[in-house]
C-alpha positions in Angstrom: 13.2 -28.2 -25.2 15.1 -30.9 -23.3 17.8 -28.3 -22.4 15.2 -25.8 -21.1 13.5 -28.4 -18.9 16.9 -29.5 -17.6 17.8 -25.9 -16.8 14.5 -25.3 -14.9 15.0 -28.5 -12.9 18.6 -27.6 -12.0 17.4 -24.1 -11.0 14.6 -25.5 -8.9 17.0 -28.0 -7.3 19.5 -25.2 -6.4 16.7 -23.3 -4.6 15.8 -26.4 -2.6 19.4 -26.9 -1.4 19.9 -23.3 -0.4 16.8 -23.1 1.8 17.7 -23.0 5.5 18.6 -26.3 7.2 16.3 -26.0 10.2 16.3 -28.4 13.1 13.3 -27.9 15.4 13.4 -28.1 19.2 10.7 -27.2 21.7 11.5 -25.9 25.1 9.6 -26.6 28.3 7.7 -23.4 27.8 6.7 -24.4 24.3 8.9 -21.9 22.5 10.3 -23.1 19.2 14.1 -23.0 19.0 15.4 -23.2 15.4 18.9 -24.2 14.7 20.3 -22.5 11.7 23.7 -23.5 10.4 24.1 -20.2 8.4 23.6 -17.7 11.2 26.7 -18.6 13.1 24.5 -19.2 16.2 23.6 -22.8 16.9 20.6 -21.9 19.0 18.7 -18.8 17.8 15.1 -18.3 19.1 12.9 -17.8 16.0 9.0 -17.7 16.0 7.4 -20.6 14.4 5.7 -18.5 11.8 9.0 -17.1 10.7 10.3 -20.6 10.1 7.3 -21.4 8.0 7.9 -18.4 5.7 11.1 -19.8 4.4 10.6 -22.1 1.5 11.2 -22.8 -2.2 9.4 -21.1 -5.1 6.8 -22.8 -7.1 7.5 -23.8 -10.7 4.7 -23.6 -13.3 4.5 -24.5 -16.9 5.5 -21.0 -18.1 6.5 -19.3 -14.9 8.3 -19.5 -11.6 7.3 -17.7 -8.4 10.4 -16.9 -6.4 11.3 -18.6 -3.2 11.9 -17.0 0.2 15.1 -17.8 2.1 15.6 -16.9 5.8 19.1 -15.4 6.3 19.2 -14.6 10.0 18.5 -12.0 12.7 18.9 -8.4 11.8 19.6 -6.0 14.7 18.4 -2.4 14.7 20.2 0.5 16.2 17.7 0.7 19.1 18.6 -2.8 20.2 15.5 -4.5 18.7 15.7 -7.1 16.0 14.0 -8.3 12.9 14.1 -11.5 10.8 15.8 -11.1 7.5 14.9 -12.9 4.3 16.1 -13.0 0.8 13.5 -13.5 -1.9 14.3 -14.7 -5.3 12.9 -13.1 -8.5 9.9 -14.5 -10.1 9.8 -14.9 -13.8 7.6 -15.8 -16.7 3.9 -15.2 -16.0 4.7 -14.4 -12.4 7.1 -11.6 -13.2 5.6 -9.4 -10.4 8.4 -9.2 -7.9 12.2 -8.9 -8.4 14.8 -10.4 -6.1 15.5 -8.5 -3.0 15.5 -8.4 0.8 12.5 -8.5 3.2 12.3 -8.0 7.0 9.6 -9.3 9.4 9.0 -8.5 13.1 8.2 -10.9 15.9 4.6 -11.0 14.9 5.7 -12.2 11.4 4.4 -9.0 9.8 6.4 -7.5 6.9 7.9 -4.3 8.0 10.3 -3.5 5.1 11.2 -4.8 1.7 13.9 -3.7 -0.8 13.8 -4.8 -4.4 17.2 -5.4 -6.1 19.3 -2.9 -8.0 17.6 -0.8 -10.7 14.2 -2.3 -9.8 12.9 1.1 -8.7 13.3 2.3 -12.4 11.0 -0.5 -13.4 8.2 0.4 -11.0 9.2 -1.8 -8.0 9.3 0.4 -4.9 10.7 -0.3 -1.5 8.4 -0.4 1.5 9.1 0.7 5.2 6.3 0.3 7.7 5.3 3.0 10.2 7.5 3.1 13.2 10.7 2.4 11.2 12.9 4.8 9.2 15.3 4.4 6.3 18.3 4.7 8.6 17.2 1.4 10.2 18.2 -0.6 7.1 21.6 -0.9 5.4 20.0 -1.1 2.0 19.0 2.5 2.0 22.6 3.6 1.8 23.3 1.8 -1.5 22.4 2.0 -5.2 19.4 4.1 -6.1 18.0 4.0 -2.6 19.6 7.2 -1.1 18.2 9.4 -3.8 14.9 7.6 -3.7 14.4 8.2 0.0 15.7 11.7 -0.2 13.1 12.5 -2.8 10.4 10.6 -0.9 11.1 12.7 2.3 11.0 15.9 0.3 7.7 15.1 -1.4 6.2 13.9 1.9 7.2 17.1 3.6 5.7 19.2 0.9 2.5 17.1 1.0 2.2 17.6 4.8 2.5 21.3 4.4 -0.4 21.5 2.0 -2.6 19.0 3.9 -1.7 20.1 7.4 -4.6 21.5 9.5 -3.9 25.2 10.0 -4.1 26.9 13.4 -7.0 29.4 13.1 -5.6 31.7 15.8 -1.8 31.7 15.6 -1.9 35.3 16.7 -4.2 37.0 19.0 -7.6 38.3 17.6 -10.3 40.3 19.3 -14.1 40.2 18.8 -17.0 42.1 20.3 -20.2 40.2 21.3 -22.8 41.8 19.0 -25.8 39.7 20.0 -26.6 36.8 22.3 -28.5 34.1 20.4 -28.0 31.2 22.8 -26.7 31.9 26.3 -24.6 28.8 26.6 -21.5 30.5 28.0 -21.0 33.6 30.3 -20.9 36.3 27.7 -23.1 39.4 27.3 -23.7 41.8 24.5 -20.8 44.4 24.4 -18.3 42.0 26.0 -14.9 41.6 24.3 -13.1 38.3 23.8 -9.5 37.9 22.7 -8.5 34.4 21.5 -5.1 32.9 20.9 -4.2 29.2 20.7 -1.3 29.5 23.1 -2.6 32.1 25.6 -6.3 31.0 25.6 -9.5 33.0 25.6 -9.6 36.4 27.4 -13.0 37.7 28.5 -13.4 41.5 29.0 -16.4 43.5 30.2 -16.2 47.3 30.4 -12.5 47.1 29.5 -11.8 45.0 32.6 -10.5 41.4 32.4 -13.0 39.1 34.0 -11.5 35.7 33.2 -8.8 34.0 31.2 -9.9 30.6 30.0 -7.5 27.8 29.0 -8.5 26.3 25.6 -7.2 23.0 24.2 -7.0 22.5 20.4 -9.1 19.6 19.1 -9.4 18.3 15.6 -13.0 18.2 14.5 -15.1 17.2 11.5 -16.8 20.2 10.0 -19.8 19.5 7.7 -21.0 22.0 5.2 -23.9 21.6 2.7 -23.0 22.8 -0.8 -25.6 25.1 -2.3 -27.1 23.5 -5.4 -30.1 24.0 -7.7 -31.8 20.8 -6.9 -32.0 19.0 -3.6 -30.6 17.0 -2.0 -27.4 19.1 -2.0 -24.1 17.3 -1.2 -22.4 17.6 2.2 -18.7 18.4 2.2 -16.7 17.3 5.2 -13.4 19.0 6.2 -11.2 18.8 9.3 -10.2 21.8 11.3 -9.0 22.8 14.7 -11.6 23.8 17.3 -11.1 24.3 21.0 -12.2 22.7 24.2 -13.0 25.2 27.0 -12.7 23.2 30.2 -14.5 25.8 32.4 -17.7 25.4 30.4 -17.1 21.7 29.4 -17.9 22.6 25.8 -16.1 22.9 22.5 -16.0 26.3 20.9 -15.2 27.6 17.4 -15.3 31.0 15.7 -16.6 31.0 12.1 -18.6 33.3 9.8 -18.6 36.1 12.4 -20.1 33.9 15.1 -19.0 32.0 18.2 -20.4 28.5 17.9 -20.6 26.2 20.9 -21.0 22.4 21.2 -24.6 21.4 21.9 -23.7 19.0 24.6 -21.2 19.1 27.4 -18.1 16.9 27.7 -15.8 16.4 30.7 -12.5 16.6 28.7 -11.1 16.9 25.2 -10.4 13.9 23.0 -7.1 12.9 21.5 -6.2 16.1 19.5 -5.0 14.0 16.5 -8.3 12.2 16.2 -11.1 14.1 14.4 -14.4 14.0 16.2 -17.9 14.8 15.0 -19.5 17.6 17.1 -23.0 19.0 17.0 -22.8 22.8 17.0 -25.1 25.7 18.0 -24.6 29.3 17.1 -24.5 31.1 20.4 -23.1 34.6 19.8 -22.8 36.9 16.9 -19.5 38.6 16.7 -18.1 41.9 15.4 -14.4 42.0 14.6 
């Protein structure tokens, strides 16, 4: 028992002495300058919150939560920089994180972490925040990481293929106006419309082209009530591309052999990647 306690104390002491030897200065503008004897740079600007992250672990009766040690500035290929840390493995009851490397940005937010060798096999996965790629970090070229990120990219690509919103009119399609139910646009019974995402909506009357409208794809939330035996029936929401027709200041969509139009006008389309909830009215029955 005495040997175990002595070993824990020595381990704890080694952590304390390896923590960065910071000397604090404050400039006239109030910016903290931290002197780090291990970075090779006697005067490296480091945000105060980064300085506070570095510290020893905490020793409990049956466990030890690993310390976090600042190791210096890490420069990215684009010229920007991050703050690199080395975290020690926790053990005992706190065996929830292996040793590894972590990176924080100027706002002191974690943007990447890499568990040590073979940790992936034990369920500890690396993390890279949005806006960064594996090539930004040297760890991704070593050990199990190349294969891990190769598989991750492959699975992400396949997932995006299955969940991607499909273009409803990748090729041109033609419809005839069979009936006017709500005269919100400029179409009459017998008119022909041709629609294509890239070339827009073409409006023909008596085989003559009247107007070619520019249409802008817009992601929208489509609500459908599922038919059930007893009310209230559930509503299912999906996302699909519709179109903004600037000439009429309305959104349009073609579904179930009908041209539906937004109930209210709008001056412009929203961000295409942001799904919006639109109130629709069936305006024209169509015949393919």
